[in-house]
N, C-alpha and C positions, 0 to 999 in steps of 0.2 A: 409404148412410144409416148414421150412427154408432149403435152400441149403447149402452144404459145398463144398469147392473147394480143390482138392488134387493134389499135384505135385509129379509125379512118375519119378524117375530116372531109366532107364532101358538099358540093353545091347542088341545089335543085333549081332547074331553070326550064323555061318553055312549057309546053303542054303537059309534061309529066306531073306538074304541080297540081293538076286537076284529077289525079287518081288518089284513092284513099291511102291512108298511112299503111294499112295492111297490105295493099297491093304494092306499095313501094318496097316494103320489107320482102315480099315475095319476089320482086324484081331483083333484089340483091341476092336472094337465095339462088335464083336461076342463073344469074351472072357468075356467081362463085362456082356453081357446078360446071357450067360451060367452060370456065377458065381452067378447070382441072385441078383446082386447089383442094388440099386435103381437109375439108371442113369437118370440125368435130361435132359430135351429137351428144345430146343428153342421154343419161342412162334410164333404164326402165322399160315398161311395156310399149310405150309410144315415144320412141326417140325423136327429138326435135333438133333442128340445126341450132348450134350455139351462136346466136346473133342477139345483139342488144342495142337498141336505139336510145339515145339520151332522152328525147322528148318528141312525141308525135307532132308532125308539122300539119297545121290545119289545112284543110282542102282549099286549094287556090293560092296558097302562100308560096312565094319563092324563098330561097334561102342561100346565103353565102357560106354558111359554116354549120352544117349538121354534123353530128357525131354518131358513129356506129362502132361498136366493139364486136369483133368476131374471133372465134377460137379455131385454131388449125392444129391438126395432128402433126407433131414434129416441127423441126426448125425450117423456116422458109425465109429467104432474103426479102426485105421490104420492097426492093426494086422489082423483084419477080412478081410480087403480089400486085403492085401498081400496074405493071406492064400487062399482066394477064387480065386483070379486071377492066382496064381501059379498053381492051379489045372486045369485051363481052357486055359491058354495061349499056343499057338503053340510052338513047339520046336524052339529055337533060339531067342525068346523074353524072357529075364530074368530080373526080377525086382531087382534093386540094393537097392533102398530105397524109402520111401514115407513120405511126410509131408503135413500138412494142411496149406494152404496159405490164406490170406484175400480175400474175394470175390471181393473186389474193386481193387485188385492189377492189374497193367497193363498186357496186353496180353503178352504171352511169345514171340511171333514173333516180337513184337514191341521193345523188349529189347535186342535182339540178336545183338552183335557187332563183334564177332570173334569166330573162332573155331580152335582147335588144332588137328593136324593129325599126325599119325605115318605112314610113307610110306616106305615099304620094296621093294627094287628094285634089280632085278638081273642084274649085270653088270660085265664086265671084266676090267673096268677102275680101276686104282690104287687110293689109298686114297688121295695122293697129287693132282692128277688131279681133283678129286671130290671137294676137298677143294678149289682149284683154281677157279673152275667154280662157286661155291657158293659165294666166295668173289667177283668175277666179277659181278655176278648178283646183289648182295646187294649193290655194289658200283655204279651200273648204275643209272642214274637220271631218265630215262624212259625206259620202256619195251613195245614198241608198239605191240599190238596184235589185233586180230579180232575175234569177237564172233557173230555168226549168221549174218554175213555180216556187222557188225558194229565195227568200230575201238574203242579201249580202251587202257588204260595204265595199265599193270599188276603190275608195280612196287609199287604203293601206296597200293596195296591190300596185299602185302607180309609184314606182321608185324614182323615176325621172321623166320629164316631158319637156320638149323644147321645139321651137320652130327653127329648122335647119336652113331652109331655103324658100324663097318665094319668087314666083315669076307670073306672068300674065295668065290667069285662069288656073294656076296650080300652086300648091304649097307642098313642102316636104317636112314632115314631122319626124322627130326621133323619140322613141319611147323605150324606156327600160322598165319592164313589168315583172312582178313576182311570178315565178313558175314553180312554186312548191306544190307538193301534193295537197289538194284541198284548198289551195290559195293561189290560183292562177289568174292573172290579168289577161284580157284579150284586147287587141288593138281596136277591133270594131266596137267594143263597148266603150272604150275611151273616146272614140270618134262620136259615138252617140251622145256621151256626156258633154261633148264640146258642141253638139248641134251640127256635126259635119257628116253624119252617117248617110244622109240622103244622096250625096254626090258620089260619083264614081271614084273608087280608090284602089290602090295596089299596095300590097304588103310584102316586104322582104324581111325575113329574119336574118339579122346581121351576125349574131353570135348567141351562144348559150353560156351562162355563167355557172360554174360548179362551186361547191362549198370549199373544196381544197383542190390544189393542183396535184395530179398523180404523176410522180416522177417516172420518166420513161425508162423502160428496160433496155432500150436500144436506140441508137441515133435515128432521128427523124428522116424520112425520105419524102420529098415533095414532088408533085407533078409539075413538069416543066411548063405545061400549057396553061395551068391554072394556079398562079402564085397565091399563097395563103394570105388572107387579109390580116393585117396587124391589129391587135386588140388595143 
């Protein structure tokens, strides 16, 4: 029986964002099994479910558009997959859309190059001071940092940074950061470089950017209750 490969765009909301990446993947495995979908497995002595996540979501982060590829045995209609999974997924994992992609398409993780984040920060600083700090950071040639005892330069990992919104006691920053293997920027490190990491902040990953767009093998099906965010 031939396999099919499906790319699911989904949101991560509420308390489930506080469980680990591995536990979120296991939640998907359990939901797929309970839904009765014909999940494909790897070959060999220890078969594993054929699931693939684009990029691990850091603990505590919400997301509007995560990507998961799953392989099923035989043809299945996308509407059937969405309907079955919607009934079994735990609260906080919400399907935005689904499309079939070619079996031979590159792995999701190998294509990830960047991610965009919305970062809400509680601060008493004024708008002019925030903008000055952002300008100074972007003007810097290097931003020497250390991660796990190893020095690195944060500056090339910041692709874009701007102040999106400001209100009394809170600002909203938009960050587009590198997400390549071995060259990943983290929102909390950008906040620390801005001198804003001491305040309470909330991070939502808005999108993940791939090197190339994979042509769909079948028309996209969308969840009616969770419209997909436009890029």
